[in-house]
C-alpha positions in Angstrom: -1.4 4.1 -49.9 -1.4 7.5 -48.2 -4.4 6.4 -46.0 -2.5 3.2 -45.1 0.6 5.0 -44.1 -1.4 7.5 -42.0 -3.0 4.6 -40.1 0.4 3.0 -39.6 1.7 6.4 -38.4 -1.2 6.7 -35.9 -0.6 3.2 -34.6 3.1 3.9 -34.2 2.3 7.0 -32.1 -0.2 5.1 -29.9 2.2 2.2 -29.4 5.0 4.6 -28.5 2.8 6.3 -26.0 1.8 3.0 -24.5 5.4 1.9 -24.3 6.3 5.2 -22.6 3.5 4.8 -20.1 4.5 1.2 -19.3 8.1 2.4 -18.6 6.7 4.4 -15.7 4.2 1.7 -14.7 6.6 -1.2 -14.2 8.5 0.3 -11.2 5.1 1.1 -9.7 3.9 -2.5 -10.0 7.2 -3.8 -8.7 6.8 -1.5 -5.7 3.2 -2.9 -5.2 4.4 -6.5 -5.5 7.3 -6.2 -3.1 5.3 -4.1 -0.6 2.4 -6.5 -0.7 4.6 -9.5 -0.1 6.2 -7.9 2.9 2.8 -6.8 4.1 1.4 -10.4 3.7 4.3 -11.7 5.9 3.6 -9.1 8.5 -0.2 -9.8 8.5 0.5 -13.6 8.7 2.8 -13.2 11.7 0.3 -10.8 13.4 -2.5 -13.2 12.8 -0.6 -16.1 14.3 0.3 -14.0 17.3 -3.3 -12.8 17.8 -4.5 -16.4 17.8 -1.9 -17.4 20.3 -2.8 -14.5 22.6 -6.5 -15.3 22.3 -5.9 -19.0 23.2 -3.4 -18.1 26.0 -4.0 -14.7 27.4 -0.8 -14.8 29.4 1.3 -15.3 26.3 3.6 -12.5 25.1 4.1 -11.9 21.4 7.5 -12.6 20.0 7.8 -9.0 18.9 7.5 -7.6 22.4 10.7 -5.6 22.9 9.6 -3.2 25.7 6.5 -1.6 27.3 6.5 0.9 24.4 7.3 -1.5 21.6 4.8 -4.3 22.2 2.6 -6.2 19.9 0.8 -7.8 22.9 -0.2 -4.4 24.3 -1.7 -3.4 21.0 -3.3 -6.8 20.2 -5.3 -6.7 23.5 -7.1 -3.4 22.7 -10.4 -2.9 21.0 -8.7 -1.0 18.2 -7.0 -4.2 17.2 -10.3 -6.0 16.8 -12.4 -3.1 15.3 -14.6 -5.5 13.2 -14.8 -8.2 15.8 -11.7 -10.1 14.6 -8.0 -9.3 14.4 -7.3 -6.5 12.0 -4.5 -8.5 10.5 -7.0 -10.9 9.0 -7.9 -8.1 6.6 -4.3 -8.1 5.4 -4.5 -11.8 4.7 -7.4 -11.0 2.4 -6.1 -7.8 0.8 -2.4 -8.5 0.2 -2.9 -11.5 -2.0 -5.3 -9.4 -4.2 -2.6 -6.7 -4.6 0.0 -9.3 -5.3 -2.2 -10.8 -8.0 -2.9 -7.4 -9.6 0.8 -6.5 -9.6 1.9 -9.9 -11.1 -0.8 -9.7 -13.8 0.2 -6.1 -14.6 3.8 -7.0 -14.9 2.7 -9.8 -17.3 1.2 -6.9 -19.4 -2.4 -7.5 -18.4 -4.3 -4.2 -18.9 -7.1 -3.6 -16.4 -10.2 -1.6 -17.2 -10.5 1.9 -15.7 -13.4 1.0 -13.4 -11.4 -1.8 -11.9 -8.3 0.3 -11.1 -10.5 3.1 -9.8 -12.4 0.7 -7.5 -9.0 -0.7 -6.3 -7.8 2.8 -5.5 -11.0 3.6 -3.5 -10.8 0.4 -1.5 -7.1 0.8 -0.9 -7.7 4.4 0.2 -9.9 3.0 2.9 -7.1 0.6 3.9 -4.6 3.5 3.8 -6.8 5.7 6.1 -7.4 2.7 8.4 -3.7 2.0 8.7 -2.9 5.6 9.7 -5.9 5.7 12.1 -4.5 2.6 13.8 -1.0 4.1 13.9 -2.2 7.3 15.6 -4.4 5.2 18.0 -1.4 3.2 19.0 0.8 6.3 19.5 -1.6 8.7 21.2 -4.2 6.4 22.9 -2.6 3.0 23.5 0.9 4.4 24.0 2.6 1.3 22.5 3.8 0.5 19.0 3.7 -2.9 17.3 6.7 -3.5 14.9 4.7 -5.6 12.5 1.8 -3.1 12.5 4.3 -0.4 11.6 5.6 -2.5 8.8 2.0 -2.8 7.4 1.5 0.9 7.7 4.6 1.5 5.6 3.8 -1.1 3.0 0.2 0.2 2.8 1.6 3.6 2.1 3.8 2.3 -0.7 1.1 0.3 -2.4 -1.4 3.2 -2.2 1.0 5.7 -3.9 2.2 3.2 -6.5 -1.4 2.4 -7.4 -2.3 6.1 -7.5 0.7 6.7 -9.8 -0.6 4.1 -12.3 -4.1 5.5 -12.2 -3.0 9.1 -12.7 -0.6 8.2 -15.6 -3.4 6.1 -17.2 -5.8 9.0 -16.9 -8.2 7.0 -14.8 -8.9 10.0 -12.6 -9.7 12.2 -15.6 -7.6 13.9 -18.3 -7.2 17.1 -16.3 -5.6 15.4 -13.3 -3.4 13.4 -15.7 -2.3 16.5 -17.6 -1.4 18.4 -14.4 0.3 15.6 -12.5 2.1 13.6 -15.1 5.3 15.8 -15.0 5.5 15.9 -11.2 5.1 12.1 -11.1 7.8 11.6 -13.7 10.3 13.6 -11.6 9.4 11.6 -8.5 7.1 13.9 -6.6 5.1 10.9 -5.3 8.2 9.2 -4.1 9.1 12.3 -2.2 5.7 12.2 -0.5 6.2 8.5 0.4 9.6 9.2 1.9 8.2 12.1 3.9 5.4 10.0 5.3 7.8 7.2 6.2 10.1 9.7 7.8 7.2 11.1 9.9 6.4 7.5 11.1 10.1 7.0 12.0 10.1 10.3 13.8 7.1 9.3 15.9 8.8 6.0 16.7 12.0 7.7 17.8 10.0 10.1 19.9 8.1 7.3 21.6 11.3 5.4 22.4 12.9 8.6 23.7 
């Protein structure tokens, strides 16, 4: 009887821990889902615009607001076709995957550690690529694309929400989990997200000025 009660007690502790963890995971997966949906819309619009510009070189994109806020100016550069096709096509591939992961996770699917670590690495590449494109647009092309800016922001939100889950799950190791759990629970990652978005907004305002 004592052994049975001990086992039940251990199970209760583990279930409570998992429940507590899921409390912090759900907002992260909601953030991933909403961000990926917005990113998918932006990638779709950019893809359509890119195809139209390719077919009709004299066409102006619908998001052209001025010489400095112009999707057309950005779309005609080599940076916008780094892999030989419009960068937005990558979004059409990546965003549905993120949406699927977020929906499955909200449905209480638990992914293995290797899967979430792989997703983090792949999305880090996307995160770095998005910021490289942003700085290329600002410092080299001297024109900003509204939909590209949208994808930069949504990529930032997805990257940090996924990192939040991985850290709280201990997927990066127990030491990192132990050191960063409290900062995450008081919103340190959200503060970094807000800071990055504020920096982007600052650059945009400076460009317009």
